[in-house]
Wavefront OBJ file of the C-alpha trace (Angstrom):
o trace
v 250.850 -47.910 73.320
v 249.445 -44.464 73.033
v 246.277 -45.758 74.895
v 248.589 -46.843 77.665
v 250.446 -44.094 77.792
v 246.984 -42.198 78.217
v 246.422 -44.193 80.653
v 249.654 -43.663 82.615
v 248.809 -39.956 82.558
v 245.158 -40.107 83.247
v 246.412 -42.619 86.831
v 249.245 -39.954 87.457
v 246.752 -36.796 87.132
v 243.887 -39.279 89.394
v 246.316 -40.107 91.976
v 247.770 -36.153 92.026
v 245.332 -34.327 92.383
v 243.606 -36.562 95.501
v 246.435 -36.092 97.370
v 246.487 -32.882 96.687
v 242.581 -33.262 97.766
v 244.315 -34.185 101.131
v 246.939 -31.770 101.385
v 245.639 -28.656 100.622
v 245.633 -26.249 103.133
v 242.665 -24.365 101.207
v 238.923 -26.136 101.742
v 238.618 -24.513 97.860
v 240.746 -25.645 96.456
v 240.847 -28.925 98.070
v 237.499 -28.778 96.005
v 237.845 -28.272 92.924
v 240.929 -31.115 92.974
v 237.672 -32.978 93.718
v 236.248 -31.820 91.082
v 239.694 -32.850 89.158
v 239.323 -36.419 90.321
v 235.831 -36.540 89.601
v 236.444 -35.816 85.878
v 240.395 -37.531 86.028
v 237.875 -40.999 86.454
v 234.905 -40.411 84.141
v 237.713 -39.790 81.802
v 239.224 -42.909 82.733
v 235.951 -44.751 82.535
v 235.119 -43.361 79.239
v 238.226 -45.311 78.096
v 237.401 -48.642 79.743
v 234.108 -47.425 77.148
v 231.919 -47.635 80.791
v 230.144 -44.998 79.222
v 226.940 -44.819 81.313
v 228.938 -45.324 84.658
v 230.930 -42.015 83.744
v 228.591 -39.581 82.552
v 226.427 -40.501 85.634
v 229.412 -40.088 87.867
v 230.169 -36.458 86.332
v 226.332 -35.564 86.139
v 225.720 -36.647 90.045
v 229.010 -36.091 91.484
v 230.778 -33.014 89.949
v 227.274 -31.255 88.617
v 225.292 -31.266 91.760
v 226.958 -32.994 95.158
v 230.493 -31.208 94.303
v 228.480 -27.465 92.973
v 226.968 -27.628 96.243
v 229.552 -28.285 98.564
v 231.909 -25.655 96.909
v 229.002 -23.492 97.484
v 228.884 -24.236 100.881
v 232.769 -23.978 101.409
v 232.003 -20.700 99.928
v 228.793 -19.547 101.960
v 230.726 -20.484 105.262
v 233.924 -18.846 104.628
v 236.372 -21.722 106.895
v 239.378 -19.756 108.047
v 241.916 -21.744 107.079
v 243.244 -23.808 110.273
v 247.092 -23.907 110.404
v 248.904 -27.557 110.451
v 250.738 -28.634 113.005
v 253.997 -30.031 112.229
v 253.883 -33.301 114.591
v 251.559 -34.789 110.987
v 255.130 -35.502 109.766
v 256.140 -38.609 112.189
v 253.248 -40.620 109.793
v 255.138 -39.710 106.554
v 257.251 -43.078 107.355
v 254.066 -45.384 107.648
v 252.545 -43.852 104.573
v 255.535 -44.788 103.037
v 255.053 -48.410 104.222
v 251.600 -48.672 103.356
v 251.969 -47.070 99.759
v 254.844 -49.239 98.890
v 253.199 -52.543 99.719
v 249.886 -50.848 97.719
v 251.966 -50.589 94.970
v 253.521 -54.037 95.650
v 250.840 -55.536 95.142
v 249.260 -53.693 92.155
v 252.361 -54.815 90.381
v 251.855 -58.292 92.307
v 248.830 -58.779 90.047
v 249.671 -56.750 86.729
v 252.487 -59.902 86.415
v 249.845 -61.950 87.875
v 247.839 -61.386 85.074
v 250.467 -61.101 82.582
l 1 2 3 4 5 6 7 8 9 10 11 12 13 14 15 16 17 18 19 20 21 22 23 24 25 26 27 28 29 30 31 32 33 34 35 36 37 38 39 40 41 42 43 44 45 46 47 48 49 50 51 52 53 54 55 56 57 58 59 60 61 62 63 64 65 66 67 68 69 70 71 72 73 74 75 76 77 78 79 80 81 82 83 84 85 86 87 88 89 90 91 92 93 94 95 96 97 98 99 100 101 102 103 104 105 106 107 108 109 110 111 112 113
């Protein structure tokens, strides 16, 4: 029971962090949220007892690639770009795809139990 609660908390943090990677207007914050996604995924892999892949994810993605991207973003000094309000019209489509996605997960968990 406790492990399921921890699993749901970790998956919520993964989903929230990945959404913040996409919606963050500052590229440095976006990169830091990506590092948080990698940490949460490696924690999830540790819970699934796949320690080797979790450690490889930590070393390669966070230790090398994400830090390299972060340094590049900080050195280039990318200016903030203001988003246009036209992307708001895609929210119903995104919501529909999200509902279909979660409905498939519900069906999968219902059929496996």
